ZAVO-86345 format. One record per residue (C-alpha): residue number from 1; y, z negated, x. Coordinates in nm, 4 decimals, decimal comma. Last residue first. Layout:
<NUM <Y Z X>>
...
REM end
This chain:
<55 <6,2341 -0,5998 4,5568>>
<54 <6,3852 -0,8080 4,8422>>
<53 <6,1222 -1,0811 4,8230>>
<52 <5,8407 -0,8294 4,8661>>
<51 <6,0099 -0,6738 5,1695>>
<50 <6,0570 -1,0178 5,3232>>
<49 <5,6915 -1,1076 5,2672>>
<48 <5,5720 -0,7772 5,4141>>
<47 <5,7921 -0,8218 5,7227>>
<46 <5,6610 -1,1745 5,7779>>
<45 <5,3008 -1,0619 5,7356>>
<44 <5,3549 -0,7765 5,9829>>
<43 <5,5098 -1,0147 6,2363>>
<42 <5,1928 -1,2202 6,2159>>
<41 <5,1343 -1,5477 6,0350>>
<40 <4,8520 -1,7369 6,2053>>
<39 <4,5115 -1,7055 6,0384>>
<38 <4,3450 -1,4369 6,2498>>
<37 <4,5082 -1,5478 6,5751>>
<36 <4,3395 -1,8883 6,5413>>
<35 <3,9980 -1,7260 6,5504>>
<34 <4,0617 -1,5796 6,8945>>
<33 <4,2317 -1,8983 7,0155>>
<32 <3,9190 -2,0978 6,9218>>
<31 <3,9974 -2,4476 6,7967>>
<30 <4,0312 -2,3213 6,4404>>
<29 <4,3213 -2,4502 6,2281>>
<28 <4,1860 -2,6295 5,9211>>
<27 <4,2535 -2,4433 5,5961>>
<26 <4,5539 -2,4136 5,3652>>
<25 <4,6336 -2,0594 5,4742>>
<24 <4,8859 -2,0240 5,7559>>
<23 <5,2457 -1,9878 5,6562>>
<22 <5,5036 -1,7365 5,5439>>
<21 <5,7469 -1,9249 5,3265>>
<20 <5,9978 -1,7701 5,0905>>
<19 <6,3557 -1,8583 5,0043>>
<18 <6,4503 -1,6792 4,6858>>
<17 <6,6665 -1,3684 4,6924>>
<16 <7,0418 -1,3028 4,6896>>
<15 <7,1296 -1,6395 4,8434>>
<14 <7,5006 -1,7201 4,8587>>
<13 <7,4939 -1,9951 4,5906>>
<12 <7,2192 -2,1761 4,7815>>
<11 <7,4400 -2,2031 5,0895>>
<10 <7,4443 -2,5665 5,2007>>
<9 <7,1379 -2,7328 5,0505>>
<8 <6,9033 -2,4359 5,0186>>
<7 <7,0194 -2,2974 5,3516>>
<6 <6,9651 -2,6330 5,5221>>
<5 <6,6160 -2,6635 5,3735>>
<4 <6,5245 -2,3116 5,4800>>
<3 <6,6403 -2,3808 5,8358>>
<2 <6,4339 -2,7000 5,8428>>
<1 <6,1238 -2,5218 5,7189>>
REM end
């Protein structure tokens, strides 16, 4: 979030696509590590979000 904020403040005019966030859903984080893995952003989710933003 901090990197996005700095980019928006300092280099907004250089951006070719909007800043996007890839986050967990708005739900409580499970205590179980196995369940936690299902809601954490994965590399695949990050790649998909970047590809969508670049369309």
